[in-house]
mmCIF file of the N, C-alpha and C atoms, coordinates in Angstrom:
data_MODEL
# 
_entry.id   MODEL 
# 
loop_
_atom_site.group_PDB 
_atom_site.id 
_atom_site.type_symbol 
_atom_site.label_atom_id 
_atom_site.label_alt_id 
_atom_site.label_comp_id 
_atom_site.label_asym_id 
_atom_site.label_entity_id 
_atom_site.label_seq_id 
_atom_site.pdbx_PDB_ins_code 
_atom_site.Cartn_x 
_atom_site.Cartn_y 
_atom_site.Cartn_z 
_atom_site.occupancy 
_atom_site.B_iso_or_equiv 
_atom_site.pdbx_formal_charge 
_atom_site.auth_seq_id 
_atom_site.auth_comp_id 
_atom_site.auth_asym_id 
_atom_site.auth_atom_id 
_atom_site.pdbx_PDB_model_num 
ATOM 1   N N  . MET A 1 1  ? -30.311 45.949 -22.977 1.00 0.00 ? 1  MET A N  1 
ATOM 2   C CA . MET A 1 1  ? -29.260 46.678 -22.305 1.00 0.00 ? 1  MET A CA 1 
ATOM 3   C C  . MET A 1 1  ? -27.998 45.806 -22.337 1.00 0.00 ? 1  MET A C  1 
ATOM 4   N N  . PRO A 1 2  ? -27.046 46.091 -23.232 1.00 0.00 ? 2  PRO A N  1 
ATOM 5   C CA . PRO A 1 2  ? -25.855 45.249 -23.322 1.00 0.00 ? 2  PRO A CA 1 
ATOM 6   C C  . PRO A 1 2  ? -24.911 45.445 -22.139 1.00 0.00 ? 2  PRO A C  1 
ATOM 7   N N  . LYS A 1 3  ? -24.472 44.314 -21.591 1.00 0.00 ? 3  LYS A N  1 
ATOM 8   C CA . LYS A 1 3  ? -23.493 44.343 -20.506 1.00 0.00 ? 3  LYS A CA 1 
ATOM 9   C C  . LYS A 1 3  ? -22.468 43.251 -20.771 1.00 0.00 ? 3  LYS A C  1 
ATOM 10  N N  . ALA A 1 4  ? -21.249 43.501 -20.340 1.00 0.00 ? 4  ALA A N  1 
ATOM 11  C CA . ALA A 1 4  ? -20.181 42.513 -20.448 1.00 0.00 ? 4  ALA A CA 1 
ATOM 12  C C  . ALA A 1 4  ? -19.620 42.284 -19.055 1.00 0.00 ? 4  ALA A C  1 
ATOM 13  N N  . LEU A 1 5  ? -19.323 41.026 -18.733 1.00 0.00 ? 5  LEU A N  1 
ATOM 14  C CA . LEU A 1 5  ? -18.716 40.707 -17.450 1.00 0.00 ? 5  LEU A CA 1 
ATOM 15  C C  . LEU A 1 5  ? -17.230 41.034 -17.529 1.00 0.00 ? 5  LEU A C  1 
ATOM 16  N N  . VAL A 1 6  ? -16.819 42.017 -16.743 1.00 0.00 ? 6  VAL A N  1 
ATOM 17  C CA . VAL A 1 6  ? -15.446 42.531 -16.784 1.00 0.00 ? 6  VAL A CA 1 
ATOM 18  C C  . VAL A 1 6  ? -14.900 42.572 -15.365 1.00 0.00 ? 6  VAL A C  1 
ATOM 19  N N  . ASN A 1 7  ? -13.827 41.847 -15.128 1.00 0.00 ? 7  ASN A N  1 
ATOM 20  C CA . ASN A 1 7  ? -13.199 41.817 -13.802 1.00 0.00 ? 7  ASN A CA 1 
ATOM 21  C C  . ASN A 1 7  ? -14.217 41.561 -12.701 1.00 0.00 ? 7  ASN A C  1 
ATOM 22  N N  . GLY A 1 8  ? -15.140 40.651 -12.981 1.00 0.00 ? 8  GLY A N  1 
ATOM 23  C CA . GLY A 1 8  ? -16.128 40.241 -11.987 1.00 0.00 ? 8  GLY A CA 1 
ATOM 24  C C  . GLY A 1 8  ? -17.351 41.126 -11.875 1.00 0.00 ? 8  GLY A C  1 
ATOM 25  N N  . LEU A 1 9  ? -17.443 42.186 -12.680 1.00 0.00 ? 9  LEU A N  1 
ATOM 26  C CA . LEU A 1 9  ? -18.596 43.091 -12.626 1.00 0.00 ? 9  LEU A CA 1 
ATOM 27  C C  . LEU A 1 9  ? -19.222 43.250 -14.008 1.00 0.00 ? 9  LEU A C  1 
ATOM 28  N N  . PRO A 1 10 ? -20.550 43.372 -14.071 1.00 0.00 ? 10 PRO A N  1 
ATOM 29  C CA . PRO A 1 10 ? -21.178 43.661 -15.356 1.00 0.00 ? 10 PRO A CA 1 
ATOM 30  C C  . PRO A 1 10 ? -21.020 45.149 -15.689 1.00 0.00 ? 10 PRO A C  1 
ATOM 31  N N  . LEU A 1 11 ? -20.413 45.437 -16.841 1.00 0.00 ? 11 LEU A N  1 
ATOM 32  C CA . LEU A 1 11 ? -20.272 46.818 -17.293 1.00 0.00 ? 11 LEU A CA 1 
ATOM 33  C C  . LEU A 1 11 ? -21.217 47.063 -18.457 1.00 0.00 ? 11 LEU A C  1 
ATOM 34  N N  . TYR A 1 12 ? -22.016 48.102 -18.340 1.00 0.00 ? 12 TYR A N  1 
ATOM 35  C CA . TYR A 1 12 ? -22.911 48.511 -19.417 1.00 0.00 ? 12 TYR A CA 1 
ATOM 36  C C  . TYR A 1 12 ? -22.085 49.176 -20.507 1.00 0.00 ? 12 TYR A C  1 
ATOM 37  N N  . TYR A 1 13 ? -22.402 48.880 -21.771 1.00 0.00 ? 13 TYR A N  1 
ATOM 38  C CA . TYR A 1 13 ? -21.691 49.505 -22.883 1.00 0.00 ? 13 TYR A CA 1 
ATOM 39  C C  . TYR A 1 13 ? -22.622 49.702 -24.073 1.00 0.00 ? 13 TYR A C  1 
ATOM 40  N N  . GLU A 1 14 ? -22.211 50.560 -24.983 1.00 0.00 ? 14 GLU A N  1 
ATOM 41  C CA . GLU A 1 14 ? -22.890 50.769 -26.254 1.00 0.00 ? 14 GLU A CA 1 
ATOM 42  C C  . GLU A 1 14 ? -21.823 50.873 -27.331 1.00 0.00 ? 14 GLU A C  1 
ATOM 43  N N  . VAL A 1 15 ? -22.092 50.292 -28.482 1.00 0.00 ? 15 VAL A N  1 
ATOM 44  C CA . VAL A 1 15 ? -21.209 50.404 -29.644 1.00 0.00 ? 15 VAL A CA 1 
ATOM 45  C C  . VAL A 1 15 ? -22.069 50.865 -30.805 1.00 0.00 ? 15 VAL A C  1 
ATOM 46  N N  . SER A 1 16 ? -21.628 51.924 -31.485 1.00 0.00 ? 16 SER A N  1 
ATOM 47  C CA . SER A 1 16 ? -22.392 52.413 -32.633 1.00 0.00 ? 16 SER A CA 1 
ATOM 48  C C  . SER A 1 16 ? -21.459 53.061 -33.640 1.00 0.00 ? 16 SER A C  1 
ATOM 49  N N  . GLY A 1 17 ? -21.953 53.182 -34.864 1.00 0.00 ? 17 GLY A N  1 
ATOM 50  C CA . GLY A 1 17 ? -21.180 53.804 -35.921 1.00 0.00 ? 17 GLY A CA 1 
ATOM 51  C C  . GLY A 1 17 ? -20.332 52.803 -36.679 1.00 0.00 ? 17 GLY A C  1 
ATOM 52  N N  . SER A 1 18 ? -19.570 53.329 -37.636 1.00 0.00 ? 18 SER A N  1 
ATOM 53  C CA . SER A 1 18 ? -18.682 52.470 -38.416 1.00 0.00 ? 18 SER A CA 1 
ATOM 54  C C  . SER A 1 18 ? -17.415 53.247 -38.739 1.00 0.00 ? 18 SER A C  1 
ATOM 55  N N  . GLY A 1 19 ? -16.342 52.495 -38.906 1.00 0.00 ? 19 GLY A N  1 
ATOM 56  C CA . GLY A 1 19 ? -15.040 53.096 -39.173 1.00 0.00 ? 19 GLY A CA 1 
ATOM 57  C C  . GLY A 1 19 ? -14.041 52.634 -38.146 1.00 0.00 ? 19 GLY A C  1 
ATOM 58  N N  . PRO A 1 20 ? -12.931 53.343 -38.017 1.00 0.00 ? 20 PRO A N  1 
ATOM 59  C CA . PRO A 1 20 ? -11.924 52.966 -37.026 1.00 0.00 ? 20 PRO A CA 1 
ATOM 60  C C  . PRO A 1 20 ? -12.518 53.014 -35.612 1.00 0.00 ? 20 PRO A C  1 
ATOM 61  N N  . PRO A 1 21 ? -12.083 52.110 -34.731 1.00 0.00 ? 21 PRO A N  1 
ATOM 62  C CA . PRO A 1 21 ? -12.630 52.096 -33.370 1.00 0.00 ? 21 PRO A CA 1 
ATOM 63  C C  . PRO A 1 21 ? -12.184 53.302 -32.545 1.00 0.00 ? 21 PRO A C  1 
ATOM 64  N N  . LEU A 1 22 ? -13.106 53.796 -31.747 1.00 0.00 ? 22 LEU A N  1 
ATOM 65  C CA . LEU A 1 22 ? -12.839 54.914 -30.842 1.00 0.00 ? 22 LEU A CA 1 
ATOM 66  C C  . LEU A 1 22 ? -13.589 54.628 -29.541 1.00 0.00 ? 22 LEU A C  1 
ATOM 67  N N  . THR A 1 23 ? -12.885 54.639 -28.424 1.00 0.00 ? 23 THR A N  1 
ATOM 68  C CA . THR A 1 23 ? -13.507 54.401 -27.121 1.00 0.00 ? 23 THR A CA 1 
ATOM 69  C C  . THR A 1 23 ? -13.489 55.693 -26.325 1.00 0.00 ? 23 THR A C  1 
ATOM 70  N N  . LEU A 1 24 ? -14.655 56.093 -25.844 1.00 0.00 ? 24 LEU A N  1 
ATOM 71  C CA . LEU A 1 24 ? -14.782 57.288 -25.014 1.00 0.00 ? 24 LEU A CA 1 
ATOM 72  C C  . LEU A 1 24 ? -14.928 56.853 -23.566 1.00 0.00 ? 24 LEU A C  1 
ATOM 73  N N  . ILE A 1 25 ? -14.110 57.420 -22.693 1.00 0.00 ? 25 ILE A N  1 
ATOM 74  C CA . ILE A 1 25 ? -14.116 57.054 -21.280 1.00 0.00 ? 25 ILE A CA 1 
ATOM 75  C C  . ILE A 1 25 ? -14.551 58.266 -20.464 1.00 0.00 ? 25 ILE A C  1 
ATOM 76  N N  . MET A 1 26 ? -15.677 58.121 -19.780 1.00 0.00 ? 26 MET A N  1 
ATOM 77  C CA . MET A 1 26 ? -16.201 59.212 -18.967 1.00 0.00 ? 26 MET A CA 1 
ATOM 78  C C  . MET A 1 26 ? -15.475 59.243 -17.624 1.00 0.00 ? 26 MET A C  1 
ATOM 79  N N  . GLY A 1 27 ? -15.396 60.402 -17.046 1.00 0.00 ? 27 GLY A N  1 
ATOM 80  C CA . GLY A 1 27 ? -14.772 60.546 -15.738 1.00 0.00 ? 27 GLY A CA 1 
ATOM 81  C C  . GLY A 1 27 ? -15.600 59.902 -14.643 1.00 0.00 ? 27 GLY A C  1 
ATOM 82  N N  . LEU A 1 28 ? -15.009 59.784 -13.482 1.00 0.00 ? 28 LEU A N  1 
ATOM 83  C CA . LEU A 1 28 ? -15.654 59.142 -12.342 1.00 0.00 ? 28 LEU A CA 1 
ATOM 84  C C  . LEU A 1 28 ? -16.942 59.869 -11.968 1.00 0.00 ? 28 LEU A C  1 
ATOM 85  N N  . GLY A 1 29 ? -17.985 59.097 -11.792 1.00 0.00 ? 29 GLY A N  1 
ATOM 86  C CA . GLY A 1 29 ? -19.245 59.652 -11.320 1.00 0.00 ? 29 GLY A CA 1 
ATOM 87  C C  . GLY A 1 29 ? -20.232 60.023 -12.407 1.00 0.00 ? 29 GLY A C  1 
ATOM 88  N N  . CYS A 1 30 ? -19.832 59.982 -13.668 1.00 0.00 ? 30 CYS A N  1 
ATOM 89  C CA . CYS A 1 30 ? -20.745 60.305 -14.767 1.00 0.00 ? 30 CYS A CA 1 
ATOM 90  C C  . CYS A 1 30 ? -20.922 59.076 -15.646 1.00 0.00 ? 30 CYS A C  1 
ATOM 91  N N  . SER A 1 31 ? -22.103 58.914 -16.196 1.00 0.00 ? 31 SER A N  1 
ATOM 92  C CA . SER A 1 31 ? -22.386 57.745 -17.023 1.00 0.00 ? 31 SER A CA 1 
ATOM 93  C C  . SER A 1 31 ? -22.101 58.032 -18.495 1.00 0.00 ? 31 SER A C  1 
ATOM 94  N N  . ALA A 1 32 ? -22.203 56.988 -19.283 1.00 0.00 ? 32 ALA A N  1 
ATOM 95  C CA . ALA A 1 32 ? -21.998 57.107 -20.729 1.00 0.00 ? 32 ALA A CA 1 
ATOM 96  C C  . ALA A 1 32 ? -23.021 58.036 -21.371 1.00 0.00 ? 32 ALA A C  1 
ATOM 97  N N  . ARG A 1 33 ? -24.124 58.284 -20.702 1.00 0.00 ? 33 ARG A N  1 
ATOM 98  C CA . ARG A 1 33 ? -25.150 59.191 -21.243 1.00 0.00 ? 33 ARG A CA 1 
ATOM 99  C C  . ARG A 1 33 ? -24.588 60.602 -21.499 1.00 0.00 ? 33 ARG A C  1 
ATOM 100 N N  . GLN A 1 34 ? -23.536 60.933 -20.798 1.00 0.00 ? 34 GLN A N  1 
ATOM 101 C CA . GLN A 1 34 ? -22.939 62.259 -20.979 1.00 0.00 ? 34 GLN A CA 1 
ATOM 102 C C  . GLN A 1 34 ? -22.355 62.445 -22.379 1.00 0.00 ? 34 GLN A C  1 
ATOM 103 N N  . TRP A 1 35 ? -22.127 61.341 -23.106 1.00 0.00 ? 35 TRP A N  1 
ATOM 104 C CA . TRP A 1 35 ? -21.565 61.415 -24.459 1.00 0.00 ? 35 TRP A CA 1 
ATOM 105 C C  . TRP A 1 35 ? -22.643 61.546 -25.532 1.00 0.00 ? 35 TRP A C  1 
ATOM 106 N N  . GLN A 1 36 ? -23.925 61.516 -25.184 1.00 0.00 ? 36 GLN A N  1 
ATOM 107 C CA . GLN A 1 36 ? -24.996 61.504 -26.183 1.00 0.00 ? 36 GLN A CA 1 
ATOM 108 C C  . GLN A 1 36 ? -24.908 62.669 -27.167 1.00 0.00 ? 36 GLN A C  1 
ATOM 109 N N  . TRP A 1 37 ? -24.532 63.829 -26.719 1.00 0.00 ? 37 TRP A N  1 
ATOM 110 C CA . TRP A 1 37 ? -24.464 64.991 -27.599 1.00 0.00 ? 37 TRP A CA 1 
ATOM 111 C C  . TRP A 1 37 ? -23.360 64.837 -28.653 1.00 0.00 ? 37 TRP A C  1 
ATOM 112 N N  . LEU A 1 38 ? -22.316 64.083 -28.336 1.00 0.00 ? 38 LEU A N  1 
ATOM 113 C CA . LEU A 1 38 ? -21.172 63.943 -29.227 1.00 0.00 ? 38 LEU A CA 1 
ATOM 114 C C  . LEU A 1 38 ? -21.332 62.797 -30.222 1.00 0.00 ? 38 LEU A C  1 
ATOM 115 N N  . MET A 1 39 ? -22.123 61.814 -29.881 1.00 0.00 ? 39 MET A N  1 
ATOM 116 C CA . MET A 1 39 ? -22.254 60.617 -30.704 1.00 0.00 ? 39 MET A CA 1 
ATOM 117 C C  . MET A 1 39 ? -22.639 60.902 -32.154 1.00 0.00 ? 39 MET A C  1 
ATOM 118 N N  . PRO A 1 40 ? -23.619 61.756 -32.441 1.00 0.00 ? 40 PRO A N  1 
ATOM 119 C CA . PRO A 1 40 ? -23.972 62.001 -33.847 1.00 0.00 ? 40 PRO A CA 1 
ATOM 120 C C  . PRO A 1 40 ? -22.826 62.599 -34.666 1.00 0.00 ? 40 PRO A C  1 
ATOM 121 N N  . LEU A 1 41 ? -21.902 63.258 -34.005 1.00 0.00 ? 41 LEU A N  1 
ATOM 122 C CA . LEU A 1 41 ? -20.756 63.837 -34.707 1.00 0.00 ? 41 LEU A CA 1 
ATOM 123 C C  . LEU A 1 41 ? -19.674 62.800 -34.998 1.00 0.00 ? 41 LEU A C  1 
ATOM 124 N N  . LEU A 1 42 ? -19.581 61.779 -34.168 1.00 0.00 ? 42 LEU A N  1 
ATOM 125 C CA . LEU A 1 42 ? -18.508 60.789 -34.294 1.00 0.00 ? 42 LEU A CA 1 
ATOM 126 C C  . LEU A 1 42 ? -18.895 59.531 -35.062 1.00 0.00 ? 42 LEU A C  1 
ATOM 127 N N  . THR A 1 43 ? -20.137 59.080 -34.915 1.00 0.00 ? 43 THR A N  1 
ATOM 128 C CA . THR A 1 43 ? -20.512 57.786 -35.483 1.00 0.00 ? 43 THR A CA 1 
ATOM 129 C C  . THR A 1 43 ? -20.474 57.710 -37.011 1.00 0.00 ? 43 THR A C  1 
ATOM 130 N N  . PRO A 1 44 ? -20.584 58.799 -37.753 1.00 0.00 ? 44 PRO A N  1 
ATOM 131 C CA . PRO A 1 44 ? -20.424 58.653 -39.206 1.00 0.00 ? 44 PRO A CA 1 
ATOM 132 C C  . PRO A 1 44 ? -18.989 58.255 -39.612 1.00 0.00 ? 44 PRO A C  1 
ATOM 133 N N  . SER A 1 45 ? -18.020 58.550 -38.764 1.00 0.00 ? 45 SER A N  1 
ATOM 134 C CA . SER A 1 45 ? -16.628 58.300 -39.115 1.00 0.00 ? 45 SER A CA 1 
ATOM 135 C C  . SER A 1 45 ? -15.941 57.244 -38.265 1.00 0.00 ? 45 SER A C  1 
ATOM 136 N N  . PHE A 1 46 ? -16.528 56.895 -37.115 1.00 0.00 ? 46 PHE A N  1 
ATOM 137 C CA . PHE A 1 46 ? -15.885 55.974 -36.183 1.00 0.00 ? 46 PHE A CA 1 
ATOM 138 C C  . PHE A 1 46 ? -16.878 54.947 -35.652 1.00 0.00 ? 46 PHE A C  1 
ATOM 139 N N  . GLN A 1 47 ? -16.358 53.794 -35.256 1.00 0.00 ? 47 GLN A N  1 
ATOM 140 C CA . GLN A 1 47 ? -17.134 52.850 -34.463 1.00 0.00 ? 47 GLN A CA 1 
ATOM 141 C C  . GLN A 1 47 ? -16.863 53.222 -33.011 1.00 0.00 ? 47 GLN A C  1 
ATOM 142 N N  . VAL A 1 48 ? -17.837 53.826 -32.372 1.00 0.00 ? 48 VAL A N  1 
ATOM 143 C CA . VAL A 1 48 ? -17.657 54.423 -31.044 1.00 0.00 ? 48 VAL A CA 1 
ATOM 144 C C  . VAL A 1 48 ? -18.174 53.478 -29.961 1.00 0.00 ? 48 VAL A C  1 
ATOM 145 N N  . THR A 1 49 ? -17.333 53.251 -28.963 1.00 0.00 ? 49 THR A N  1 
ATOM 146 C CA . THR A 1 49 ? -17.723 52.489 -27.784 1.00 0.00 ? 49 THR A CA 1 
ATOM 147 C C  . THR A 1 49 ? -17.752 53.433 -26.590 1.00 0.00 ? 49 THR A C  1 
ATOM 148 N N  . VAL A 1 50 ? -18.862 53.420 -25.869 1.00 0.00 ? 50 VAL A N  1 
ATOM 149 C CA . VAL A 1 50 ? -18.981 54.159 -24.611 1.00 0.00 ? 50 VAL A CA 1 
ATOM 150 C C  . VAL A 1 50 ? -19.443 53.163 -23.552 1.00 0.00 ? 50 VAL A C  1 
ATOM 151 N N  . PHE A 1 51 ? -19.141 53.419 -22.301 1.00 0.00 ? 51 PHE A N  1 
ATOM 152 C CA . PHE A 1 51 ? -19.534 52.498 -21.238 1.00 0.00 ? 51 PHE A CA 1 
ATOM 153 C C  . PHE A 1 51 ? -19.636 53.234 -19.915 1.00 0.00 ? 51 PHE A C  1 
ATOM 154 N N  . ASP A 1 52 ? -20.341 52.601 -18.987 1.00 0.00 ? 52 ASP A N  1 
ATOM 155 C CA . ASP A 1 52 ? -20.428 53.116 -17.624 1.00 0.00 ? 52 ASP A CA 1 
ATOM 156 C C  . ASP A 1 52 ? -19.345 52.434 -16.791 1.00 0.00 ? 52 ASP A C  1 
ATOM 157 N N  . ASN A 1 53 ? -18.510 53.217 -16.138 1.00 0.00 ? 53 ASN A N  1 
ATOM 158 C CA . ASN A 1 53 ? -17.508 52.664 -15.236 1.00 0.00 ? 53 ASN A CA 1 
ATOM 159 C C  . ASN A 1 53 ? -18.187 51.910 -14.103 1.00 0.00 ? 53 ASN A C  1 
ATOM 160 N N  . ARG A 1 54 ? -17.433 51.099 -13.394 1.00 0.00 ? 54 ARG A N  1 
ATOM 161 C CA . ARG A 1 54 ? -17.965 50.408 -12.210 1.00 0.00 ? 54 ARG A CA 1 
ATOM 162 C C  . ARG A 1 54 ? -18.526 51.447 -11.236 1.00 0.00 ? 54 ARG A C  1 
ATOM 163 N N  . ASP A 1 55 ? -19.585 51.103 -10.570 1.00 0.00 ? 55 ASP A N  1 
ATOM 164 C CA . ASP A 1 55 ? -20.268 51.976 -9.598  1.00 0.00 ? 55 ASP A CA 1 
ATOM 165 C C  . ASP A 1 55 ? -20.952 53.193 -10.214 1.00 0.00 ? 55 ASP A C  1 
ATOM 166 N N  . VAL A 1 56 ? -21.151 53.171 -11.519 1.00 0.00 ? 56 VAL A N  1 
ATOM 167 C CA . VAL A 1 56 ? -21.779 54.313 -12.200 1.00 0.00 ? 56 VAL A CA 1 
ATOM 168 C C  . VAL A 1 56 ? -22.895 53.813 -13.108 1.00 0.00 ? 56 VAL A C  1 
ATOM 169 N N  . GLY A 1 57 ? -23.963 54.565 -13.153 1.00 0.00 ? 57 GLY A N  1 
ATOM 170 C CA . GLY A 1 57 ? -25.038 54.307 -14.107 1.00 0.00 ? 57 GLY A CA 1 
ATOM 171 C C  . GLY A 1 57 ? -25.559 52.891 -14.085 1.00 0.00 ? 57 GLY A C  1 
ATOM 172 N N  . ARG A 1 58 ? -25.504 52.233 -15.246 1.00 0.00 ? 58 ARG A N  1 
ATOM 173 C CA . ARG A 1 58 ? -26.104 50.914 -15.424 1.00 0.00 ? 58 ARG A CA 1 
ATOM 174 C C  . ARG A 1 58 ? -25.116 49.765 -15.209 1.00 0.00 ? 58 ARG A C  1 
ATOM 175 N N  . SER A 1 59 ? -23.906 50.070 -14.751 1.00 0.00 ? 59 SER A N  1 
ATOM 176 C CA . SER A 1 59 ? -22.910 49.033 -14.477 1.00 0.00 ? 59 SER A CA 1 
ATOM 177 C C  . SER A 1 59 ? -23.030 48.522 -13.043 1.00 0.00 ? 59 SER A C  1 
ATOM 178 N N  . GLY A 1 60 ? -22.324 47.414 -12.780 1.00 0.00 ? 60 GLY A N  1 
ATOM 179 C CA . GLY A 1 60 ? -22.369 46.793 -11.467 1.00 0.00 ? 60 GLY A CA 1 
ATOM 180 C C  . GLY A 1 60 ? -21.660 47.609 -10.399 1.00 0.00 ? 60 GLY A C  1 
ATOM 181 N N  . ARG A 1 61 ? -21.960 47.266 -9.179  1.00 0.00 ? 61 ARG A N  1 
ATOM 182 C CA . ARG A 1 61 ? -21.399 47.946 -8.016  1.00 0.00 ? 61 ARG A CA 1 
ATOM 183 C C  . ARG A 1 61 ? -20.242 47.142 -7.441  1.00 0.00 ? 61 ARG A C  1 
ATOM 184 N N  . ALA A 1 62 ? -19.130 47.799 -7.208  1.00 0.00 ? 62 ALA A N  1 
ATOM 185 C CA . ALA A 1 62 ? -17.958 47.152 -6.621  1.00 0.00 ? 62 ALA A CA 1 
ATOM 186 C C  . ALA A 1 62 ? -18.164 46.998 -5.120  1.00 0.00 ? 62 ALA A C  1 
ATOM 187 N N  . THR A 1 63 ? -17.579 45.959 -4.564  1.00 0.00 ? 63 THR A N  1 
ATOM 188 C CA . THR A 1 63 ? -17.696 45.740 -3.123  1.00 0.00 ? 63 THR A CA 1 
ATOM 189 C C  . THR A 1 63 ? -16.449 46.189 -2.384  1.00 0.00 ? 63 THR A C  1 
ATOM 190 N N  . ALA A 1 64 ? -15.410 46.570 -3.101  1.00 0.00 ? 64 ALA A N  1 
ATOM 191 C CA . ALA A 1 64 ? -14.159 47.015 -2.488  1.00 0.00 ? 64 ALA A CA 1 
ATOM 192 C C  . ALA A 1 64 ? -13.753 48.351 -3.101  1.00 0.00 ? 64 ALA A C  1 
ATOM 193 N N  . GLU A 1 65 ? -12.818 49.018 -2.471  1.00 0.00 ? 65 GLU A N  1 
ATOM 194 C CA . GLU A 1 65 ? -12.303 50.270 -3.033  1.00 0.00 ? 65 GLU A CA 1 
ATOM 195 C C  . GLU A 1 65 ? -11.640 49.977 -4.368  1.00 0.00 ? 65 GLU A C  1 
ATOM 196 N N  . TYR A 1 66 ? -11.518 51.011 -5.195  1.00 0.00 ? 66 TYR A N  1 
ATOM 197 C CA . TYR A 1 66 ? -10.904 50.830 -6.495  1.00 0.00 ? 66 TYR A CA 1 
ATOM 198 C C  . TYR A 1 66 ? -9.946  51.977 -6.783  1.00 0.00 ? 66 TYR A C  1 
ATOM 199 N N  . THR A 1 67 ? -9.133  51.764 -7.818  1.00 0.00 ? 67 THR A N  1 
ATOM 200 C CA . THR A 1 67 ? -8.072  52.714 -8.152  1.00 0.00 ? 67 THR A CA 1 
ATOM 201 C C  . THR A 1 67 ? -8.160  53.096 -9.621  1.00 0.00 ? 67 THR A C  1 
ATOM 202 N N  . THR A 1 68 ? -7.382  54.074 -9.984  1.00 0.00 ? 68 THR A N  1 
ATOM 203 C CA . THR A 1 68 ? -7.285  54.468 -11.390 1.00 0.00 ? 68 THR A CA 1 
ATOM 204 C C  . THR A 1 68 ? -6.782  53.291 -12.216 1.00 0.00 ? 68 THR A C  1 
ATOM 205 N N  . GLU A 1 69 ? -5.858  52.521 -11.666 1.00 0.00 ? 69 GLU A N  1 
ATOM 206 C CA . GLU A 1 69 ? -5.347  51.338 -12.368 1.00 0.00 ? 69 GLU A CA 1 
ATOM 207 C C  . GLU A 1 69 ? -6.471  50.345 -12.636 1.00 0.00 ? 69 GLU A C  1 
ATOM 208 N N  . GLN A 1 70 ? -7.399  50.194 -11.670 1.00 0.00 ? 70 GLN A N  1 
ATOM 209 C CA . GLN A 1 70 ? -8.518  49.282 -11.864 1.00 0.00 ? 70 GLN A CA 1 
ATOM 210 C C  . GLN A 1 70 ? -9.427  49.768 -12.987 1.00 0.00 ? 70 GLN A C  1 
ATOM 211 N N  . PHE A 1 71 ? -9.662  51.071 -13.065 1.00 0.00 ? 71 PHE A N  1 
ATOM 212 C CA . PHE A 1 71 ? -10.465 51.612 -14.163 1.00 0.00 ? 71 PHE A CA 1 
ATOM 213 C C  . PHE A 1 71 ? -9.803  51.330 -15.510 1.00 0.00 ? 71 PHE A C  1 
ATOM 214 N N  . ALA A 1 72 ? -8.490  51.486 -15.579 1.00 0.00 ? 72 ALA A N  1 
ATOM 215 C CA . ALA A 1 72 ? -7.759  51.188 -16.818 1.00 0.00 ? 72 ALA A CA 1 
ATOM 216 C C  . ALA A 1 72 ? -7.868  49.708 -17.154 1.00 0.00 ? 72 ALA A C  1 
ATOM 217 N N  . ASP A 1 73 ? -7.735  48.846 -16.148 1.00 0.00 ? 73 ASP A N  1 
ATOM 218 C CA . ASP A 1 73 ? -7.883  47.407 -16.361 1.00 0.00 ? 73 ASP A CA 1 
ATOM 219 C C  . ASP A 1 73 ? -9.296  47.062 -16.847 1.00 0.00 ? 73 ASP A C  1 
ATOM 220 N N  . ASP A 1 74 ? -10.296 47.714 -16.272 1.00 0.00 ? 74 ASP A N  1 
ATOM 221 C CA . ASP A 1 74 ? -11.680 47.484 -16.712 1.00 0.00 ? 74 ASP A CA 1 
ATOM 222 C C  . ASP A 1 74 ? -11.851 47.844 -18.178 1.00 0.00 ? 74 ASP A C  1 
ATOM 223 N N  . THR A 1 75 ? -11.299 48.984 -18.579 1.00 0.00 ? 75 THR A N  1 
ATOM 224 C CA . THR A 1 75 ? -11.421 49.421 -19.971 1.00 0.00 ? 75 THR A CA 1 
ATOM 225 C C  . THR A 1 75 ? -10.752 48.431 -20.905 1.00 0.00 ? 75 THR A C  1 
ATOM 226 N N  . ALA A 1 76 ? -9.531  48.026 -20.581 1.00 0.00 ? 76 ALA A N  1 
ATOM 227 C CA . ALA A 1 76 ? -8.805  47.074 -21.425 1.00 0.00 ? 76 ALA A CA 1 
ATOM 228 C C  . ALA A 1 76 ? -9.550  45.747 -21.505 1.00 0.00 ? 76 ALA A C  1 
ATOM 229 N N  . ALA A 1 77 ? -10.065 45.271 -20.379 1.00 0.00 ? 77 ALA A N  1 
ATOM 230 C CA . ALA A 1 77 ? -10.795 43.996 -20.369 1.00 0.00 ? 77 ALA A CA 1 
ATOM 231 C C  . ALA A 1 77 ? -12.097 44.089 -21.165 1.00 0.00 ? 77 ALA A C  1 
ATOM 232 N N  . LEU A 1 78 ? -12.794 45.217 -21.062 1.00 0.00 ? 78 LEU A N  1 
ATOM 233 C CA . LEU A 1 78 ? -14.018 45.398 -21.842 1.00 0.00 ? 78 LEU A CA 1 
ATOM 234 C C  . LEU A 1 78 ? -13.711 45.341 -23.332 1.00 0.00 ? 78 LEU A C  1 
ATOM 235 N N  . LEU A 1 79 ? -12.665 46.023 -23.751 1.00 0.00 ? 79 LEU A N  1 
ATOM 236 C CA . LEU A 1 79 ? -12.310 46.013 -25.167 1.00 0.00 ? 79 LEU A CA 1 
ATOM 237 C C  . LEU A 1 79 ? -11.922 44.613 -25.638 1.00 0.00 ? 79 LEU A C  1 
ATOM 238 N N  . GLU A 1 80 ? -11.287 43.842 -24.775 1.00 0.00 ? 80 GLU A N  1 
ATOM 239 C CA . GLU A 1 80 ? -10.965 42.451 -25.132 1.00 0.00 ? 80 GLU A CA 1 
ATOM 240 C C  . GLU A 1 80 ? -12.230 41.629 -25.316 1.00 0.00 ? 80 GLU A C  1 
ATOM 241 N N  . VAL A 1 81 ? -13.208 41.815 -24.435 1.00 0.00 ? 81 VAL A N  1 
ATOM 242 C CA . VAL A 1 81 ? -14.467 41.085 -24.530 1.00 0.00 ? 81 VAL A CA 1 
ATOM 243 C C  . VAL A 1 81 ? -15.198 41.458 -25.822 1.00 0.00 ? 81 VAL A C  1 
ATOM 244 N N  . LEU A 1 82 ? -15.200 42.741 -26.132 1.00 0.00 ? 82 LEU A N  1 
ATOM 245 C CA . LEU A 1 82 ? -15.925 43.196 -27.322 1.00 0.00 ? 82 LEU A CA 1 
ATOM 246 C C  . LEU A 1 82 ? -15.185 42.845 -28.590 1.00 0.00 ? 82 LEU A C  1 
# 
């Protein structure tokens, strides 16, 4: 189960496929599993990254409130790590 330490929390992620990078970001409350139906359509043409946001699915739990800006920061930091 791949995880990256991002802004102090472990975020679960998956990378698959080949081609130009494409990151799919799920809305609040849903995990990366929601993208499973789309992955076979995208991975032949793209290197697709999906992940669970903080407090969702297989990622770590935040101890403080969070904002949309924090979610954006998490995404940018995850991409830097990867």
